[in-house]
C-alpha positions in Angstrom: -0.6 -4.8 43.1 0.1 -3.7 40.0 -1.3 -0.7 39.1 -4.4 -0.3 36.6 -2.2 1.3 34.0 0.6 -2.1 34.2 -2.4 -4.6 33.7 -3.6 -2.4 30.3 0.2 -2.4 29.4 0.5 -6.3 29.7 -3.2 -6.5 28.4 -2.1 -4.8 25.1 1.2 -6.3 24.8 0.0 -9.7 25.4 -2.8 -9.2 22.5 -0.2 -7.6 20.2 1.9 -10.7 20.6 -1.0 -12.9 20.1 -1.6 -10.5 16.6 2.1 -11.4 15.9 3.0 -7.4 15.8 6.0 -8.4 17.7 7.8 -4.8 17.0 4.6 -2.7 18.2 4.5 -5.1 21.7 8.5 -4.4 22.2 8.0 -0.7 21.5 5.2 -0.7 24.2 7.2 -2.8 26.6 10.2 -1.0 26.2 8.6 2.1 27.1 7.6 1.0 30.2 10.9 -0.4 31.3 11.1 -4.1 30.6 14.5 -4.2 30.8 14.2 -3.1 34.6 10.8 -4.4 35.2 10.4 -8.7 35.3 6.7 -8.4 35.3 6.8 -7.0 31.7 9.9 -9.7 30.4 7.5 -12.6 29.8 5.6 -10.8 27.6 8.9 -9.2 26.0 10.6 -12.8 25.6 7.6 -13.8 23.9 7.9 -11.0 21.3 11.5 -11.5 20.7 11.2 -15.1 20.1 8.5 -14.0 17.5 11.4 -12.2 15.9 14.3 -14.7 16.2 16.1 -12.5 18.5 17.7 -14.9 20.4 20.8 -13.5 22.0 18.5 -10.3 23.0 16.3 -12.9 25.0 19.3 -14.6 26.5 20.8 -11.1 27.7 17.2 -10.1 29.2 16.4 -13.9 30.5 19.6 -14.9 32.5 19.5 -11.6 35.1 15.9 -12.4 35.9 16.4 -16.1 36.6 19.8 -15.2 38.9 17.5 -12.7 40.6 14.7 -15.2 41.4 15.9 -15.5 45.3 14.5 -11.7 45.6 11.0 -12.8 44.9 10.7 -11.3 41.7 9.4 -13.8 39.7 6.5 -16.4 40.5 7.2 -20.2 40.1 4.9 -20.2 36.8 6.8 -17.0 35.7 10.3 -18.6 36.4 9.2 -21.9 34.4 8.3 -19.6 31.4 11.4 -17.6 31.4 13.3 -21.3 31.7 11.3 -22.6 28.4 12.3 -19.2 26.5 16.0 -19.7 27.1 15.9 -23.5 26.3 14.4 -22.3 23.3 16.9 -19.5 22.9 19.8 -21.9 23.3 18.4 -24.5 20.6 18.3 -21.6 18.1 21.7 -20.5 19.2 23.1 -24.3 19.2 24.0 -24.4 22.8 22.1 -28.3 23.1 23.6 -28.5 26.6 21.9 -25.1 28.0 18.8 -25.7 26.1 18.2 -28.8 27.8 19.1 -27.7 31.2 16.8 -24.8 30.9 14.1 -26.9 29.6 14.2 -29.4 32.1 13.8 -26.9 34.9 11.2 -25.5 33.0 9.1 -28.9 33.1 10.0 -29.1 37.0 9.4 -25.9 37.8 6.0 -25.4 35.9 5.0 -29.2 36.8 5.7 -29.4 40.4 6.1 -26.2 42.1 3.5 -24.2 40.2 1.3 -27.1 39.9 1.0 -26.0 36.1 0.9 -29.4 34.3 -0.4 -27.4 30.7 2.3 -25.1 30.8 4.7 -27.5 31.2 3.8 -28.6 27.7 5.4 -25.7 25.9 8.9 -26.7 27.3 8.0 -30.6 26.1 7.3 -29.3 22.8 10.8 -27.7 22.6 12.5 -30.7 24.0 10.8 -32.6 21.5 12.5 -30.5 18.5 16.3 -30.9 20.3 15.4 -35.1 20.0 14.6 -34.8 16.6 17.6 -32.6 15.8 19.8 -35.1 17.0 18.4 -38.0 15.3 16.2 -39.2 18.3 13.0 -39.9 16.4 11.2 -42.0 18.2 11.9 -40.1 21.8 11.0 -36.9 20.0 7.7 -38.6 18.7 6.9 -40.0 22.3 7.0 -36.5 23.9 5.0 -35.3 21.1 2.3 -37.7 21.1 2.0 -38.1 24.6 2.1 -34.1 25.2 -0.9 -33.9 22.6 -3.3 -36.3 24.4 -2.5 -34.4 27.7 -3.5 -31.0 25.8 -6.8 -32.2 24.4 -7.8 -33.5 27.2 -7.5 -30.2 28.9 -8.8 -27.8 25.8 -5.3 -26.0 25.6 -6.2 -25.1 21.9 -2.8 -23.3 21.4 -0.4 -26.0 22.7 -2.6 -28.4 20.9 -2.0 -27.1 18.0 1.7 -26.1 18.4 2.7 -29.5 19.5 1.0 -31.0 16.1 2.9 -28.6 14.1 6.0 -30.2 15.9 4.8 -33.5 15.2 4.1 -32.8 11.4 7.7 -31.2 11.3 9.0 -34.6 12.7 6.7 -36.8 10.4 8.2 -34.6 7.4 11.7 -35.5 8.6 11.4 -38.9 8.7 9.7 -39.3 5.4 6.4 -40.3 6.8 4.3 -38.3 4.3 0.6 -40.0 4.9 0.7 -39.1 8.7 2.4 -36.0 8.3 -0.5 -35.1 5.8 -2.8 -36.3 8.4 -1.2 -34.3 11.5 -1.4 -31.2 9.3 -4.6 -31.6 8.6 -5.7 -31.6 12.0 -3.4 -28.8 12.6 -5.4 -26.6 9.8 -8.5 -27.4 10.9 -7.7 -26.0 14.2 -6.2 -22.9 12.8 -10.3 -22.6 11.1 -11.8 -22.7 14.6 -9.7 -20.0 16.1 -7.1 -17.1 15.3 -3.7 -18.5 15.4 -1.6 -15.9 13.0 1.8 -17.4 13.7 0.4 -21.0 14.0 -1.4 -20.6 10.9 1.5 -19.2 8.8 3.3 -22.5 10.0 0.9 -24.5 8.9 1.0 -23.0 5.5 4.7 -23.6 4.9 4.6 -27.2 6.2 1.6 -27.5 2.9 4.1 -26.3 1.0 7.0 -28.2 2.1 5.1 -31.5 1.7 4.1 -30.7 -1.6 7.2 -30.4 -2.7 8.4 -33.7 -0.7 5.8 -35.5 -2.7 7.2 -34.1 -5.9 4.6 -31.3 -6.7 7.1 -28.4 -6.9 4.7 -26.1 -9.2 1.9 -26.2 -6.4 4.3 -26.0 -3.6 5.7 -23.1 -4.9 2.2 -21.4 -5.7 1.2 -21.9 -1.9 4.7 -20.5 -0.9 4.3 -17.3 -2.6 0.8 -16.6 -1.5 2.2 -17.1 2.3 5.2 -15.1 1.8 3.5 -11.3 1.6 1.2 -12.4 4.9 4.6 -13.6 6.7 6.6 -10.3 5.5 3.5 -7.8 6.6 3.8 -9.5 10.2 7.2 -9.5 10.3 8.2 -13.1 11.1 12.0 -12.9 10.1 12.5 -16.7 11.0 9.3 -17.9 9.5 10.2 -15.1 6.0 13.7 -17.2 5.7 12.2 -20.6 5.9 9.8 -19.5 3.2 12.2 -18.2 1.3 14.1 -21.4 1.4 11.2 -23.6 0.6 10.8 -21.2 -2.6 14.5 -21.7 -3.4 13.7 -25.9 -3.6 11.0 -25.0 -5.8 13.4 -23.4 -8.0 16.0 -25.8 -7.8 13.3 -28.6 -8.5 12.0 -27.1 -11.7 15.6 -26.7 -12.9 15.9 -22.5 -12.3 18.8 -22.4 -10.3 19.4 -18.8 -10.8 16.4 -18.0 -9.1 17.1 -20.7 -6.6 20.4 -18.8 -5.4 18.4 -15.5 -5.2 16.2 -17.2 -2.8 18.6 -18.7 -0.9 20.7 -15.6 -0.5 17.9 -13.6 0.8 16.7 -15.9 3.3 20.4 -16.5 4.5 20.6 -12.8 5.1 17.9 -13.1 7.2 19.1 -16.0 9.1 22.5 -14.3 9.4 21.1 -11.4 11.0 19.1 -13.0 13.9 20.8 -16.7 14.7 24.5 -16.7 12.6 24.8 -20.1 14.7 21.5 -21.3 14.8 19.6 -24.1 13.0 18.7 -22.2 9.5 22.4 -21.8 8.9 23.3 -25.4 8.2 19.7 -26.1 5.9 20.9 -22.8 4.1 24.5 -23.6 3.4 24.1 -26.7 1.7 20.8 -25.5 -0.3 23.2 -22.5 -1.3 25.8 -25.0 -2.0 23.3 -27.1 -4.1 22.6 -23.9 -6.4 26.4 -23.0 -7.0 27.1 -26.5 -8.3 24.7 -26.3 -10.9 25.9 -23.2 -11.9 29.4 -24.4 -12.2 31.2 -22.9 -8.7 32.0 -26.0 -7.3 34.9 -24.7 -4.9 32.4 -21.6 -3.4 30.1 -24.6 -3.1 32.3 -26.5 -1.0 33.0 -23.9 1.1 29.5 -23.2 2.1 29.0 -27.0 2.9 31.9 -27.1 5.2 30.5 -23.8 7.1 27.0 -26.0 7.2 28.8 -29.1 8.5 30.5 -27.7 11.3 27.2 -25.5 12.3 25.4 -28.8 12.1 27.9 -30.3 14.2 28.3 -28.1 16.6 24.1 -28.1 17.3 23.9 -31.9 16.6 21.9 -31.4 13.8 22.2 -35.2 12.4 19.5 -34.4 9.4 21.1 -31.5 8.0 24.7 -33.2 8.3 23.3 -36.1 6.0 21.9 -33.8 3.6 25.0 -31.5 3.6 27.4 -34.9 2.7 25.3 -35.3 -0.3 25.6 -31.9 -1.5 29.3 -31.9 -0.6 30.0 -34.9 -2.2 28.4 -33.4 -5.5 30.8 -30.5 -5.2 34.0 -32.1 -5.1 33.0 -34.4 -7.8 32.1 -31.1 -10.0 35.6 -29.9 -8.8 37.4 -33.0 -10.6 38.3 -35.1 -7.2 35.6 -38.4 -7.3 37.7 -40.2 -4.6 36.8 -37.9 -2.1 33.4 -37.3 -3.7 32.7 -41.5 -3.2 34.2 -41.3 0.5 31.8 -37.8 1.5 29.1 -39.7 0.0 29.5 -42.7 1.9 30.0 -41.3 5.1 26.3 -39.1 4.2 25.2 -42.8 3.6 26.4 -44.2 6.9 24.6 -41.2 8.8 21.3 -41.7 7.0 21.2 -45.5 7.9 22.5 -44.7 11.4 19.7 -42.0 12.5 16.9 -43.3 10.3 16.9 -40.4 7.5 15.1 -42.3 5.0 14.5 -39.5 2.4 18.3 -37.6 2.7 19.4 -41.6 2.7 17.6 -42.2 -0.5 19.0 -39.1 -2.0 22.3 -39.4 -1.5 22.2 -43.3 -2.2 20.5 -42.5 -5.6 23.0 -39.4 -6.5 26.2 -42.0 -5.6 24.7 -45.0 -7.3 24.3 -43.3 -10.7 27.6 -41.3 -10.4 29.3 -44.8 -10.0 27.6 -46.5 -13.0 28.9 -43.7 -15.1 32.4 -45.3 -14.2 34.5 -47.0 -16.6 35.3 -49.2 -13.6 33.3 -53.0 -13.2 33.7 -52.6 -9.4 32.1 -49.2 -9.0 29.5 -50.0 -11.6 28.5 -52.9 -9.4 28.5 -50.6 -6.4 26.4 -48.1 -8.3 23.7 -50.6 -8.9 23.6 -52.0 -5.2 23.3 -48.4 -4.5 20.2 -47.0 -6.7 18.5 -50.5 -5.7 18.8 -49.5 -1.9 17.7 -46.2 -3.1 14.8 -47.1 -5.1 13.9 -49.4 -2.1 13.6 -46.7 0.4 12.1 -44.2 -2.0 9.4 -46.9 -2.6 8.7 -47.5 1.1 8.3 -44.0 1.7 5.9 -43.4 -1.2 7.7 -41.2 -3.8 6.7 -43.1 -6.4 8.1 -40.7 -9.2 11.4 -41.3 -8.0 11.4 -45.0 -8.1 10.2 -44.5 -12.0 13.4 -42.4 -12.4 15.7 -44.7 -10.8 14.0 -47.6 -13.1 15.1 -45.7 -16.0 18.6 -45.6 -14.6 18.8 -49.2 -13.7 17.4 -50.0 -17.6 13.5 -51.0 -16.6 11.4 -50.2 -19.0 7.4 -49.2 -17.8 5.6 -52.4 -18.1 1.6 -52.0 -18.5 -0.2 -53.7 -15.8 -3.7 -55.2 -17.0 -6.8 -53.7 -15.4 -7.0 -57.2 -13.7 -3.7 -57.3 -12.1 -4.5 -53.6 -11.4 -7.4 -55.2 -9.5 -5.8 -57.9 -7.6 -3.1 -55.8 -6.2 -6.1 -53.4 -4.7 -6.9 -56.1 -2.4 -3.6 -55.8 -0.8 -3.7 -51.9 -0.2 -4.7 -52.3 3.7 -2.7 -54.8 4.3 0.1 -53.6 7.0 3.9 -54.1 6.6 3.1 -55.4 2.8 6.9 -55.3 1.1 5.8 -52.9 -1.9 9.8 -53.7 -3.3 9.3 -57.2 -3.2 5.7 -56.7 -4.8 7.6 -55.1 -8.0 8.6 -59.0 -8.6 5.9 -60.7 -8.0 6.7 -61.6 -4.5 3.7 -61.0 -1.9 4.9 -60.9 1.6 4.8 -59.1 4.5 7.4 -61.2 7.0 10.5 -59.8 7.6 12.3 -62.8 6.9 11.2 -62.8 3.2 11.8 -59.2 2.9 15.4 -60.2 4.2 15.5 -62.7 1.5 14.5 -60.3 -1.2 16.6 -57.7 0.2 19.8 -60.5 0.2 18.8 -61.2 -3.7 19.0 -57.4 -4.2 22.1 -56.6 -2.7 24.1 -59.7 -4.8 22.3 -59.1 -8.0 24.7 -56.8 -9.4 27.8 -59.4 -8.8 28.7 -62.5 -10.6 28.8 -64.6 -7.3 26.6 -68.1 -7.4 23.3 -68.0 -5.4 21.6 -71.3 -3.4 17.8 -70.7 -2.4 16.8 -73.0 0.2 13.5 -73.9 1.4 10.7 -76.2 1.4 8.9 -77.1 -2.0 6.2 -74.8 -3.2 7.6 -71.4 -1.2 8.5 -69.8 -4.3 12.0 -70.2 -4.7 11.9 -69.7 -8.7 10.6 -66.1 -8.2 13.5 -65.3 -5.8 15.5 -66.3 -8.8 13.6 -64.7 -11.6 13.8 -61.3 -9.2 17.5 -62.0 -8.7 17.9 -61.9 -12.8 15.5 -58.8 -13.1 17.9 -56.9 -10.7 20.7 -57.7 -12.5 22.3 -56.5 -15.6 21.4 -59.7 -17.0 17.7 -58.9 -17.3 17.9 -58.5 -20.8 19.0 -61.7 -21.3 17.3 -65.2 -21.0 16.3 -66.8 -17.8 16.4 -70.4 -18.4 14.7 -72.5 -15.1 15.3 -76.3 -15.0 13.8 -79.1 -12.7 16.5 -81.3 -12.0 14.2 -83.7 -10.2 12.1 -83.9 -13.7 14.8 -85.1 -15.9 15.6 -88.7 -16.7 18.9 -89.3 -15.5 19.9 -90.9 -18.9 18.6 -87.4 -20.6 20.1 -84.6 -17.9 23.6 -84.5 -19.2 22.1 -83.8 -22.7 19.3 -81.6 -21.7 21.6 -79.5 -19.7 25.2 -79.5 -21.5 24.2 -80.7 -25.1 25.3 -82.9 -27.4 26.9 -83.7 -30.7 24.9 -85.6 -33.4 25.5 -89.3 -33.0 26.7 -89.0 -29.5 24.5 -91.6 -28.5 21.7 -93.6 -29.6 18.7 -91.7 -31.0 21.2 -88.7 -30.9 20.2 -87.5 -34.6 20.8 -84.0 -34.8 22.9 -81.8 -32.1 21.5 -80.1 -29.5 22.7 -76.4 -27.7 21.6 -77.9 -24.2 20.1 -75.2 -21.7 23.1 -73.8 -20.5 23.8 -72.8 -24.0 20.4 -71.4 -24.2 21.1 -69.4 -21.2 24.1 -67.8 -22.5 24.9 -64.1 -21.0 21.6 -64.8 -18.8 20.8 -66.7 -16.0 20.0 -70.5 -15.5 18.0 -71.5 -12.6 18.7 -75.1 -11.1 15.6 -76.3 -8.9 16.0 -79.5 -7.0 19.7 -79.4 -7.8 20.4 -82.1 -5.2 19.0 -84.5 -7.6 21.5 -84.2 -10.0 23.4 -87.4 -10.6 27.1 -87.6 -9.9 28.5 -87.4 -13.5 26.4 -84.2 -14.0 27.5 -82.7 -10.8 31.0 -83.1 -12.2 30.5 -80.9 -15.1 28.4 -78.5 -13.5 31.4 -78.2 -11.2 33.8 -77.5 -14.2 31.7 -75.0 -15.6 31.4 -73.3 -12.6 35.0 -73.2 -12.0 36.4 -72.8 -15.6 33.5 -71.1 -17.6 33.9 -73.6 -20.0 31.9 -76.1 -21.4 31.8 -79.3 -23.6 28.8 -80.7 -25.5 28.5 -84.8 -25.0 30.3 -86.4 -28.0 32.8 -83.4 -28.5 35.6 -82.7 -28.0 36.0 -78.9 -28.2 35.6 -76.6 -25.1 33.6 -73.5 -25.5 33.7 -70.3 -23.0 29.8 -69.9 -21.7 29.1 -66.6 -20.0 26.2 -68.1 -17.5 25.2 -66.6 -13.9 23.9 -70.0 -11.7 21.2 -69.7 -9.1 20.4 -73.0 -7.7 17.8 -74.0 -5.1 17.0 -77.2 -3.2 14.5 -78.4 -0.4 16.9 -81.0 0.7 19.2 -80.5 3.2 22.7 -80.3 1.1 25.2 -80.4 4.0 23.8 -83.4 5.2 23.5 -85.1 1.9 27.7 -83.9 1.6 28.3 -85.6 4.6 26.5 -88.7 3.2 28.3 -88.7 0.1 25.3 -88.0 -2.0 26.4 -84.7 -3.0 29.9 -83.4 -4.2 31.7 -81.6 -1.7 33.5 -79.1 -3.8 30.4 -78.4 -5.5 28.5 -77.3 -2.9 31.0 -75.0 -1.6 30.8 -73.7 -5.3 27.8 -73.2 -5.1 27.0 -71.7 -1.3 28.3 -68.3 -2.3 25.6 -67.1 -0.9 22.3 -69.1 0.6 19.1 -67.5 0.5 16.6 -69.1 2.9 12.8 -68.9 2.2 10.4 -70.1 5.6 7.9 -72.4 5.3 4.5 -70.7 4.8 3.0 -72.0 8.1 6.0 -69.9 9.6 4.3 -66.8 8.1 0.5 -66.2 9.3 0.2 -62.6 8.0 1.7 -63.8 4.6 -1.0 -66.5 4.4 -3.8 -63.5 4.7 -2.2 -61.5 2.0 -1.5 -64.5 -0.7 -5.1 -65.4 -0.1 -6.8 -62.3 -0.4 -4.6 -62.0 -3.8 -5.5 -65.6 -4.8 -9.1 -65.1 -4.4 -9.4 -61.7 -6.1 -7.2 -63.8 -8.9 -9.6 -66.7 -9.2 -12.5 -64.3 -9.0 -11.4 -62.6 -12.0 -10.3 -65.7 -14.1 -13.8 -67.5 -13.6 -15.7 -64.2 -13.6 -17.6 -64.7 -10.4 -18.6 -62.2 -7.6 -17.5 -64.0 -4.2 -17.1 -63.0 -0.9 -16.1 -65.0 2.1 -17.3 -65.0 5.7 -14.7 -63.7 8.7 -13.9 -67.3 9.9 -12.3 -68.2 6.6 -8.6 -66.2 7.1 -8.3 -67.8 10.7 -8.9 -71.4 9.8 -6.3 -70.7 6.5 -3.9 -69.4 9.7 -3.8 -72.3 11.7 -3.1 -75.0 8.7 0.2 -76.1 8.4 0.4 -75.8 4.5 2.7 -78.5 3.6 2.7 -77.9 0.3 3.4 -73.6 0.9 2.1 -71.1 -1.6 1.6 -73.8 -4.4 -1.1 -75.6 -2.4 -2.4 -72.5 -0.7 -3.3 -71.3 -4.4 -4.7 -74.4 -5.7 -6.9 -74.7 -2.8 -8.2 -71.1 -3.3 -8.7 -71.9 -7.0 -10.2 -74.9 -6.4 -12.9 -73.3 -3.9 -13.9 -70.5 -6.4 -14.2 -72.5 -9.2 -16.5 -74.6 -7.3 -18.2 -71.6 -6.2 -22.0 -70.2 -7.5 -21.4 -66.6 -8.8 -22.9 -64.3 -6.0 -22.0 -67.2 -3.1 -20.5 -66.1 0.3 -17.8 -69.0 1.0 -17.4 -70.0 4.5 -14.7 -72.3 5.9 -16.7 -75.3 4.8 -15.2 -74.5 1.0 -12.1 -74.5 2.2 -9.5 -77.4 2.6 -12.7 -80.1 2.3 -9.9 -82.9 2.7 -9.8 -82.5 6.5 -12.4 -83.3 8.8 -11.1 -80.8 11.3 -13.1 -77.3 10.8 -11.9 -75.3 13.6 -8.7 -72.8 13.6 -8.1 -74.5 17.1 -8.2 -78.1 15.9 -5.7 -77.2 13.0 -3.4 -75.6 15.4 -3.2 -78.5 17.5 -2.5 -80.7 14.6 -0.2 -78.2 13.4 1.8 -78.5 17.1 1.8 -82.1 17.1 3.3 -82.0 13.3 6.0 -80.2 14.6 6.1 -82.2 17.6 7.0 -85.1 15.3 9.3 -83.3 12.7 11.4 -82.5 16.0 11.7 -85.9 17.1 12.3 -87.1 13.7 15.3 -84.9 13.6 16.5 -86.4 16.3 16.0 -89.9 15.9 17.9 -89.2 12.0 20.6 -87.4 13.6 21.4 -90.7 15.9 21.1 -93.3 13.5 24.1 -91.0 11.4 26.0 -90.6 14.5 25.9 -94.3 15.1 26.4 -95.3 11.3 22.7 -96.8 11.5 23.1 -99.2 14.4 19.8 -99.1 16.1 20.6 -100.6 19.4 23.6 -97.7 20.2 21.4 -95.1 18.8 18.6 -95.8 20.9 20.7 -95.8 24.1 21.6 -92.5 22.8 18.1 -91.2 22.9 17.8 -91.2 26.4 18.1 -95.0 26.9 15.1 -95.8 24.4 14.1 -99.6 23.9 15.6 -100.8 20.3 11.9 -102.0 19.7 10.7 -98.6 20.2 13.1 -96.8 18.1 12.0 -99.3 15.4 8.4 -98.5 15.6 9.0 -95.0 15.7 11.0 -94.9 12.3 8.2 -97.0 11.2 5.7 -94.6 12.4 7.9 -91.7 11.2 8.7 -93.3 7.6 12.3 -92.9 8.0 14.3 -94.2 5.3 18.2 -95.7 5.5 19.3 -93.5 2.7 18.5 -90.8 5.2 21.0 -91.7 7.6 23.2 -94.4 6.1 26.2 -92.8 4.0 27.4 -94.0 0.5 30.5 -95.3 -0.4 32.4 -92.9 -3.2 
């Protein structure tokens, strides 16, 4: 039985720890036999952890774990000591020992001591370890599950600690809005009960969040406000973190001297407590970045190499990725651009592999801007590609200042957005998975397939490779072609769209390639032609499958030689035009049937971008409907609403005319409505008898089945060169008369399966 004196010592020591007065607690405990009395050990370990004295924790705790067989410690105390050891080994970079002790702590507390709430502490530390090695989803799962458990039983301190860790995780994975939400919850909890250390951590994270969202002045003010409080409570680790963040603020404000002083002070504190711990890589690459700005490239390289070594020892992938960017900067400043590009490429790969969006975007942006300054065309092309990827990442995580900076580097002028357009975009604000990068080019989509198409366009925009965009009529192929043009270095030159199917066959060569005066009857003046008008820019050849054979030969010559000859002229002229083609036909099939030149097809298919039909993208139907409805309401100056049943009805329809049909349908419904009306299902799709989503879905499924049957019949007819009896037998022994009936019902034309002689 403990004496009253021992109880009082423990009570006072625990109170001092709760008030973050760690030194006083240690002095009290040491005076009363901390090293020899295991009963005082748990409180002592908490005080040492508060002071970041990790080596001392290990020296004190390991003998206690070994002596457990003597019965000196209860199961609760054993679990607590294992958890503190896990925390110490995490900070010292020994992840294997860290995980061993944390799992031991969770097991002992949950099963032997029957204290599942006490097991939340080591769970939180385990999540920190997961995040350090880039296992974001595992870390998130552990924290969210533990927060739920802590909230259910009212474990306020643990719930608060878990939320702080989750906020850190959200910050590292660049989920700024959710980080703000979780941090706000934690701050509210600090207002309810006095948690001094946790309150300080929340304020530090507030500063970091402000800095990450491009508010360095506000972040600096917040951090300078909390620094004296940290020093008064002698929180060494937290002081180092605060100085580190202040250095970041000075660096963002272009004051590398002040940044360097803050980083050096922070490093001195980190060295004194944990020279192999997790603060070392962070501070090494920050010190290095300040040194690069101050012209000390070689010193920066040495700092980065030390930081990388420690980051790899403790498996901190986030800091490893961040250090690669600064190391690349240092090598370039030292006059070694080749090595700088290689190091940056390694950092980019780390950022992609471990899903570290913020640091990935930063290294991409640095590498892209640096390559853009090269005299080598290949470097410039890679640079533009990297800048586009960085832009997409920054836009996805909501850092619009960085997006605007990259727009300026890429050569985009700020465009004034009309109030009407802004209002139309507002209706898209609450749509999940909306591709904000695609929206920049007027492409409204939530579809992974469409986002992939935009990403492909983005990746090839800086090159000269021809592009073939395929997809049904009305899906927005021209929008993709325009986006490609805007992303390329030809964006200030003409974009010339041509519908090959809308030009008379007798005029198409003259329209495309130009003619001399008198080249044919009616040619009273010379004409440049659309290719010449697209010089240095992009020509978009829509419905390329409609191009006549003679024009196909001319187009092939232009693609192969870059030379153009107008009708009626013997003079060849060089022309620099990027060709983007589009079709809703199966060009491969047309090639097999002799209706399209094989050699031209191979030239056009440099990169094929496929756009799915609208009926395959129900989320896009909703997004497009809301946008078109807002747009049409603005045009017709009407205040309208729709009932809940409208969107499910539109999503069930097959939309054979795709986006074009949807836009026209919405425009028609709005035009016919009275101002102030509430539009129901009857206002849309008036040509259809069925007015229920289930009926439309059934009709769509029947249509899909008919399309599949049609494809099989056409393929059988082609395989047997139009012989219907042979084709019928190959279709499971179908009768010839049945096949003839289906050919008629499905409107299968002879030209679809009979090859032309060339």
